[in-house]
Backbone bond lengths (Angstrom), bond angles and torsions (degrees), N, CA, C in turn:
res aa  C-N    CA-C-N  psi(-1)  N-CA   C-N-CA  omega(-1)  CA-C   N-CA-C  phi
1 M - - - 1.467 - - 1.523 109.35 -
2 A 1.317 117.96 127.28 1.455 122.10 178.54 1.520 109.94 -69.85
3 K 1.325 116.29 139.84 1.453 120.88 -178.48 1.522 110.11 -127.75
4 N 1.317 114.90 145.37 1.459 121.28 174.06 1.523 107.12 -94.48
5 T 1.328 117.47 111.24 1.467 121.63 -176.13 1.523 112.40 -109.53
6 Q 1.328 116.95 21.77 1.453 120.05 -179.55 1.529 110.49 -65.33
7 P 1.347 118.72 141.07 1.461 121.48 178.66 1.526 110.98 -63.16
8 I 1.324 115.80 130.38 1.462 121.40 -171.59 1.533 112.94 -62.87
9 A 1.331 116.63 -57.50 1.461 119.77 -173.47 1.530 112.00 -61.90
10 K 1.323 116.04 -41.98 1.459 120.26 -178.93 1.522 111.17 -62.74
11 R 1.349 116.71 -45.98 1.464 120.28 -178.40 1.523 111.52 -69.63
12 C 1.324 116.92 -37.18 1.459 119.48 178.59 1.523 110.58 -61.15
13 K 1.327 116.00 -41.92 1.463 120.04 -179.95 1.523 110.71 -66.91
14 A 1.330 116.08 -41.96 1.463 119.96 -179.02 1.520 112.06 -66.23
15 L 1.340 116.49 -34.31 1.462 120.84 -176.60 1.525 112.86 -94.43
16 G 1.315 116.67 -3.53 1.460 119.85 176.27 1.514 114.59 73.56
17 I 1.344 117.61 34.35 1.461 120.56 178.93 1.520 109.52 -121.28
18 S 1.311 116.21 155.05 1.455 121.23 178.54 1.523 110.26 -79.95
19 P 1.329 118.45 137.06 1.467 120.00 175.58 1.524 112.93 -57.00
20 A 1.359 116.80 -23.16 1.458 120.48 179.27 1.526 111.36 -61.85
21 V 1.323 116.91 -30.94 1.468 121.09 176.90 1.519 110.36 -60.85
22 M 1.325 115.74 -31.97 1.459 121.44 -179.36 1.527 111.93 -86.37
23 G 1.338 116.74 -6.66 1.451 120.76 -177.93 1.514 113.87 97.05
24 Y 1.349 116.89 6.57 1.459 121.88 -179.30 1.528 108.77 -106.70
25 S 1.319 116.35 120.47 1.466 119.49 -177.07 1.516 113.33 -96.50
26 K 1.355 117.77 -15.59 1.461 120.39 -173.67 1.525 113.22 -122.58
27 K 1.327 117.23 13.34 1.455 119.18 -179.35 1.530 110.09 -79.56
28 T 1.325 115.86 128.04 1.461 120.65 176.49 1.512 108.92 -140.01
29 T 1.318 115.04 164.10 1.454 120.21 175.38 1.514 108.98 -148.25
30 T 1.335 116.63 147.65 1.462 120.88 177.17 1.515 110.76 -101.62
31 R 1.319 117.12 -0.03 1.461 120.73 179.92 1.525 109.24 -64.42
32 N 1.321 116.35 134.45 1.464 122.29 -179.08 1.531 111.29 53.45
33 S 1.330 116.26 38.72 1.458 120.38 -175.10 1.518 113.34 -63.19
34 E 1.310 117.15 -21.61 1.457 119.40 179.97 1.524 111.97 -94.83
35 G 1.328 115.84 5.57 1.455 119.62 174.15 1.503 114.02 70.27
36 N 1.316 118.36 44.42 1.462 121.09 -178.47 1.529 111.42 -80.47
37 F 1.316 115.77 63.47 1.454 121.82 178.65 1.529 109.12 -110.65
38 R 1.306 115.31 159.58 1.461 118.69 173.25 1.518 108.96 -61.56
39 K 1.322 115.91 134.08 1.463 119.29 -177.20 1.521 111.62 -74.18
40 K 1.305 117.77 -28.59 1.458 120.04 -178.51 1.522 109.24 -125.66
41 Q 1.334 115.76 125.38 1.449 121.35 179.12 1.518 110.09 -103.80
42 S 1.317 114.97 152.87 1.461 119.01 175.53 1.522 109.51 -70.87
43 E 1.317 115.76 165.44 1.466 120.25 178.51 1.527 110.45 -59.82
44 Y 1.335 115.75 -42.95 1.463 120.12 179.59 1.529 111.12 -62.11
45 A 1.337 117.09 -43.49 1.458 121.43 -179.18 1.530 111.02 -62.66
46 T 1.318 116.67 -39.02 1.465 121.02 178.74 1.527 110.89 -65.14
47 Q 1.333 116.21 -43.07 1.465 120.59 179.03 1.518 111.02 -65.91
48 L 1.324 115.90 -42.92 1.459 120.71 -179.16 1.533 111.05 -64.13
49 K 1.323 116.43 -40.99 1.455 120.97 179.64 1.524 110.66 -61.87
50 E 1.330 116.64 -39.10 1.467 119.95 -179.70 1.525 110.74 -66.00
51 K 1.331 115.82 -40.10 1.461 119.63 177.58 1.526 110.37 -64.96
52 Q 1.321 116.26 -44.78 1.466 120.19 179.98 1.521 111.45 -61.79
53 K 1.321 116.02 -36.55 1.461 120.57 179.52 1.528 110.94 -62.09
54 V 1.330 116.80 -49.02 1.468 120.93 -178.14 1.527 110.84 -67.08
55 K 1.329 116.88 -41.20 1.468 120.53 177.08 1.526 110.52 -59.18
56 F 1.323 116.67 -42.93 1.455 121.44 -177.43 1.524 111.44 -67.97
57 I 1.316 116.88 -42.59 1.461 120.57 -178.92 1.531 111.17 -60.45
58 Y 1.323 116.04 -44.45 1.469 119.59 -176.72 1.531 112.99 -91.31
59 G 1.318 117.41 -3.76 1.461 120.08 178.02 1.507 113.89 68.70
60 V 1.336 116.21 36.36 1.468 121.37 -177.32 1.527 109.27 -108.34
61 L 1.316 117.25 136.26 1.451 121.75 177.86 1.524 110.69 -88.33
62 E 1.334 116.98 170.95 1.463 122.14 -168.34 1.525 114.25 -58.80
63 K 1.315 117.29 -47.42 1.471 119.75 -175.94 1.523 111.68 -60.21
64 Q 1.323 116.27 -45.26 1.460 120.15 -179.51 1.522 111.01 -70.01
65 F 1.335 116.38 -37.11 1.465 119.52 179.17 1.519 110.56 -63.36
66 H 1.327 117.02 -40.81 1.459 120.84 178.43 1.526 110.64 -64.77
67 H 1.314 116.55 -34.63 1.471 120.66 176.30 1.528 109.85 -63.58
68 Y 1.336 117.09 -41.69 1.463 120.15 176.99 1.519 110.73 -60.80
69 F 1.323 116.74 -41.56 1.464 120.15 179.12 1.526 111.14 -61.37
70 E 1.322 116.90 -46.58 1.463 120.32 -179.38 1.520 111.37 -61.50
71 E 1.334 116.68 -39.09 1.465 120.35 178.06 1.528 110.33 -68.96
72 A 1.336 117.35 -37.14 1.466 121.50 178.93 1.525 110.89 -62.95
73 V 1.336 116.26 -36.63 1.471 120.91 178.13 1.526 110.43 -65.30
74 R 1.324 116.14 -39.98 1.470 120.33 -176.75 1.529 112.63 -70.85
75 R 1.302 116.91 -29.66 1.461 119.93 -177.15 1.528 111.13 -75.40
76 P 1.331 116.80 149.82 1.477 119.43 176.10 1.523 110.52 -68.17
77 G 1.319 116.27 152.80 1.458 120.49 179.43 1.518 112.34 102.49
78 Q 1.325 115.77 -169.96 1.452 122.10 -178.74 1.532 110.22 -74.27
79 T 1.330 116.13 127.94 1.465 120.18 -177.62 1.523 111.91 -59.25
80 G 1.317 116.78 -43.10 1.467 120.24 -179.50 1.521 112.32 -62.48
81 D 1.339 116.52 -43.17 1.463 120.57 178.42 1.519 110.54 -64.03
82 N 1.335 116.56 -41.39 1.463 120.98 179.05 1.530 110.85 -61.99
83 L 1.331 115.87 -42.02 1.464 120.89 -179.11 1.525 110.86 -61.39
84 M 1.321 116.59 -48.64 1.457 119.97 -177.96 1.526 111.18 -67.76
85 Q 1.322 116.80 -34.73 1.464 119.97 178.76 1.527 111.11 -64.39
86 M 1.334 117.19 -42.88 1.463 120.20 179.46 1.533 111.08 -64.13
87 L 1.315 116.99 -38.90 1.466 120.13 178.74 1.525 110.89 -66.18
88 E 1.329 116.51 -40.92 1.456 120.30 178.66 1.526 111.67 -67.00
89 C 1.332 117.28 -29.31 1.462 121.80 -176.65 1.528 113.38 -84.32
90 R 1.320 117.70 0.18 1.464 119.44 173.42 1.531 108.76 -60.43
91 L 1.328 116.57 140.30 1.458 119.75 -177.59 1.523 111.95 -61.06
92 D 1.339 117.86 -39.16 1.469 118.35 179.73 1.521 111.48 -63.39
93 N 1.334 117.09 -36.81 1.463 119.79 177.27 1.521 111.23 -67.74
94 V 1.330 117.10 -39.64 1.461 120.98 179.56 1.529 110.39 -64.59
95 V 1.330 116.94 -41.59 1.466 120.89 176.43 1.530 110.26 -59.68
96 F 1.326 116.63 -41.68 1.467 121.70 176.59 1.524 110.78 -64.14
97 R 1.328 116.94 -46.86 1.463 121.45 -178.36 1.527 111.74 -63.59
98 L 1.328 116.91 -32.59 1.464 120.73 179.80 1.527 112.32 -76.77
99 G 1.326 116.83 -8.16 1.454 120.50 177.80 1.510 114.40 86.64
100 Y 1.330 117.74 15.34 1.462 121.10 179.57 1.531 111.98 -86.50
101 A 1.302 116.78 -6.29 1.464 122.71 176.63 1.516 107.72 -145.95
102 S 1.329 116.62 148.25 1.464 120.50 -176.80 1.523 112.35 -79.12
103 T 1.325 117.34 -24.93 1.464 121.92 178.60 1.521 109.34 -140.21
104 R 1.313 116.36 165.81 1.469 119.61 176.51 1.523 111.15 -68.27
105 R 1.319 116.99 -33.22 1.462 119.39 176.78 1.524 110.58 -62.12
106 D 1.319 115.58 -43.82 1.457 121.11 177.84 1.528 109.85 -62.90
107 A 1.335 116.26 -43.52 1.461 121.02 -179.79 1.523 111.08 -62.27
108 R 1.330 116.41 -40.87 1.459 120.34 179.19 1.528 110.74 -59.67
109 Q 1.331 116.53 -42.52 1.462 120.55 -179.76 1.525 111.17 -67.78
110 L 1.329 117.22 -40.38 1.461 120.90 179.66 1.528 111.37 -64.24
111 V 1.317 116.32 -41.40 1.468 120.06 177.67 1.522 109.47 -65.46
112 D 1.320 116.24 -43.85 1.459 121.19 -179.37 1.525 111.82 -60.49
113 H 1.334 116.66 -29.64 1.463 121.82 179.39 1.527 112.05 -90.10
114 A 1.318 116.83 11.49 1.476 123.31 171.62 1.531 113.54 63.07
115 H 1.333 116.66 44.72 1.460 120.06 177.69 1.527 113.00 -89.76
116 F 1.338 117.99 -2.42 1.457 120.51 -174.21 1.525 112.57 -127.88
117 T 1.332 113.51 154.14 1.465 120.40 171.50 1.524 108.27 -119.58
118 V 1.317 116.05 152.54 1.461 122.67 172.84 1.521 106.13 -121.86
119 N 1.322 115.38 116.51 1.472 121.27 -176.38 1.530 111.53 55.54
120 G 1.335 115.17 37.97 1.450 120.75 175.64 1.513 115.80 85.70
121 K 1.333 117.61 -3.50 1.462 120.95 -178.78 1.527 110.30 -111.91
122 K 1.322 115.31 136.06 1.460 120.34 -179.58 1.531 110.37 -63.04
123 V 1.316 115.58 132.35 1.468 121.44 177.12 1.529 107.33 -132.14
124 N 1.326 116.68 124.81 1.466 120.62 179.70 1.528 111.54 -123.17
125 I 1.322 115.81 31.52 1.464 122.08 179.25 1.526 108.58 -112.65
126 P 1.340 119.03 106.86 1.471 121.14 -177.43 1.527 114.15 -56.17
127 S 1.333 117.43 -31.87 1.464 120.46 -177.61 1.526 113.10 -85.46
128 Y 1.326 118.22 2.20 1.467 122.20 179.32 1.524 109.73 -52.74
129 Q 1.329 116.58 131.65 1.460 121.64 -177.90 1.529 110.78 -91.12
130 V 1.327 115.79 116.07 1.456 119.73 177.54 1.523 109.40 -78.99
131 K 1.323 115.37 159.16 1.461 121.80 -180.00 1.527 109.25 -126.84
132 A 1.319 115.93 163.80 1.459 120.21 177.64 1.521 109.25 -58.91
133 G 1.320 116.06 132.84 1.456 121.52 -179.26 1.514 114.51 94.99
134 D 1.343 117.35 -12.71 1.464 120.35 179.77 1.535 110.81 -65.10
135 V 1.317 115.23 143.23 1.461 121.56 177.65 1.524 108.48 -112.05
136 I 1.317 115.74 120.25 1.470 121.81 179.68 1.522 107.65 -105.50
137 E 1.318 116.80 128.19 1.455 120.33 -174.50 1.532 110.45 -140.89
138 V 1.327 115.29 143.58 1.463 120.25 173.88 1.530 107.85 -70.12
139 R 1.321 116.22 131.60 1.460 120.14 -178.85 1.528 111.54 -59.68
140 E 1.315 115.02 146.44 1.470 121.17 -176.91 1.519 111.67 -53.70
141 R 1.311 117.41 -44.15 1.466 120.65 -175.67 1.526 113.02 -72.19
142 S 1.335 116.69 -14.26 1.468 120.39 -178.34 1.522 112.84 -93.81
143 R 1.316 117.58 -14.27 1.461 121.10 -170.69 1.521 114.27 -66.91
144 A 1.328 116.67 -28.10 1.464 119.73 -177.90 1.522 112.99 -78.20
145 S 1.327 117.50 -11.99 1.461 120.25 -179.04 1.523 110.38 -67.24
146 A 1.319 116.16 153.44 1.467 121.05 -178.70 1.521 111.34 -59.39
147 K 1.313 116.07 -30.63 1.466 121.54 -178.04 1.526 111.66 -59.60
148 F 1.329 116.22 -40.41 1.462 120.43 -174.91 1.524 113.56 -103.87
149 S 1.321 117.67 -27.54 1.466 119.30 -178.56 1.524 111.81 -63.19
150 K 1.330 116.61 -28.20 1.464 119.81 179.82 1.531 112.61 -75.67
151 L 1.332 116.67 -7.33 1.463 120.70 -178.91 1.522 112.56 -89.24
152 V 1.329 117.15 -2.41 1.467 120.92 179.44 1.524 109.06 -123.54
153 G 1.323 115.85 162.53 1.460 120.19 179.55 1.520 112.58 94.42
154 A 1.312 114.54 -179.07 1.467 120.72 -174.91 1.516 113.32 -65.17
155 D 1.320 116.50 -28.59 1.468 120.25 -176.53 1.530 112.74 -93.75
156 A 1.312 117.05 7.99 1.466 120.81 -179.04 1.521 110.18 -63.80
157 P 1.330 118.08 139.83 1.468 120.46 179.17 1.517 111.46 -64.85
158 V 1.317 115.84 147.08 1.461 121.12 178.13 1.526 108.92 -78.66
159 V 1.313 116.22 129.72 1.459 121.26 -178.38 1.518 109.57 -114.96
160 V 1.326 116.33 127.26 1.463 121.04 175.91 1.529 107.49 -92.42
161 L 1.322 115.86 107.53 1.460 120.60 -175.89 1.518 111.39 -86.41
162 P 1.321 117.08 145.54 1.468 119.21 171.34 1.521 109.13 -67.60
163 A 1.328 116.70 159.64 1.467 121.23 -173.18 1.520 112.97 -63.29
164 W 1.326 118.46 -22.00 1.458 119.99 -174.69 1.524 113.50 -90.48
165 L 1.350 116.51 0.15 1.459 121.33 178.62 1.525 110.57 -124.19
166 S 1.337 116.07 154.43 1.458 120.40 175.33 1.528 109.23 -143.35
167 R 1.333 115.62 158.41 1.459 121.27 175.70 1.515 109.23 -120.92
168 D 1.311 116.49 142.73 1.456 122.48 -179.89 1.529 109.59 -65.78
169 A 1.330 116.81 126.35 1.463 120.49 -178.15 1.524 111.71 -64.18
170 Q 1.330 117.14 -33.84 1.458 121.10 -179.48 1.528 112.26 -84.56
171 N 1.307 115.94 -25.79 1.461 121.66 -179.26 1.526 109.07 -134.47
172 P 1.334 117.22 87.77 1.472 120.60 -176.54 1.524 114.21 -60.83
173 L 1.335 117.19 -16.91 1.454 120.29 -179.86 1.526 111.85 -88.52
174 K 1.312 115.32 18.26 1.461 122.58 178.11 1.520 109.11 -130.05
175 G 1.316 116.39 120.86 1.464 121.08 -178.75 1.506 111.68 -124.19
176 T 1.318 115.56 158.74 1.470 121.41 -177.50 1.522 110.71 -130.15
177 V 1.327 115.77 139.51 1.464 121.56 172.95 1.518 106.72 -85.25
178 E 1.315 116.90 101.00 1.462 121.41 -175.86 1.523 112.13 -69.49
179 R 1.313 115.16 -34.94 1.472 122.13 178.79 1.506 107.79 -161.20
180 L 1.318 116.46 168.84 1.452 119.47 175.37 1.534 109.33 -73.37
181 P 1.313 117.86 145.16 1.469 119.86 -179.80 1.523 111.75 -66.18
182 E 1.313 115.64 146.92 1.459 122.64 176.76 1.527 109.15 -106.41
183 R 1.298 115.65 167.58 1.471 119.86 -178.99 1.522 111.17 -57.92
184 S 1.312 117.53 -35.56 1.460 121.28 -178.88 1.524 112.73 -69.05
185 D 1.322 117.68 -13.33 1.461 121.33 179.73 1.530 112.92 -82.62
186 I 1.324 117.40 -12.06 1.467 120.79 179.28 1.521 108.23 -70.29
187 D 1.338 116.82 125.07 1.461 120.46 -172.12 1.524 114.11 -102.56
188 F 1.316 117.06 23.32 1.464 119.90 173.55 1.525 108.43 -141.94
189 D 1.328 115.33 157.15 1.464 119.85 -177.58 1.518 110.45 -72.34
190 V 1.307 116.50 125.17 1.465 120.78 176.20 1.524 108.54 -148.84
191 A 1.319 115.19 133.72 1.464 121.44 176.87 1.521 107.27 -104.70
192 E 1.317 116.15 79.43 1.459 120.08 -173.60 1.525 112.74 -64.06
193 H 1.334 117.02 -20.84 1.469 118.85 178.57 1.540 110.93 -64.39
194 L 1.333 116.84 -27.69 1.458 119.82 177.01 1.525 111.11 -68.30
195 I 1.325 116.48 -34.42 1.472 120.68 177.20 1.515 109.98 -68.05
196 I 1.312 115.93 -41.76 1.471 120.88 179.49 1.535 109.80 -63.12
197 E 1.331 116.20 -42.48 1.467 120.75 178.62 1.531 110.76 -62.36
198 L 1.338 116.50 -39.77 1.458 121.13 -179.48 1.516 111.21 -62.36
199 Y 1.333 116.53 -46.58 1.462 120.68 -177.94 1.527 112.23 -74.93
200 S 1.315 116.53 -19.91 1.467 120.24 -175.68 1.521 112.52 -86.26
201 K 1.322 117.33 -3.45 1.477 119.94 -177.57 1.521 110.86 -71.52
């Protein structure tokens, strides 16, 4: 399985995103602390940076990202909205959004190790596309592990869920995709039209 091993703080600073978007609250870097960057970027550089930013946030490499773009073009509706929706619907992202992992990288590893079921069936593919109505649940045999046991009970961390996801009040380790995510559900700044322009050249 291909992995993105780029250093978090360094890439976040270079791409102009907060480490909090990645699930890291304490990541910092002093590299280029005085901002010695070119003040004016070319149109191509701006488009490329936007693509790199989205790829980095979701942990997707170039070949797979290009596949998402091609599928977004084929689907009805706005290509940019379709692209972001498919990225949000990745199972590893949903696991992260539900609060079962602190970062998307962590979520990707947990999914890869088969800790989750979708509609009662084991799924270990991080890029698996969830659909409206899907139920994502921590597998029974995984619940006793320290990783998941700390997510239930009085001391469980508070999770702010996006509007398109919900967690079972009686069973916090069970979540539901209430609807497909919309463009307004994206919680970080992204100019997806620049990505579309880049690929359309």
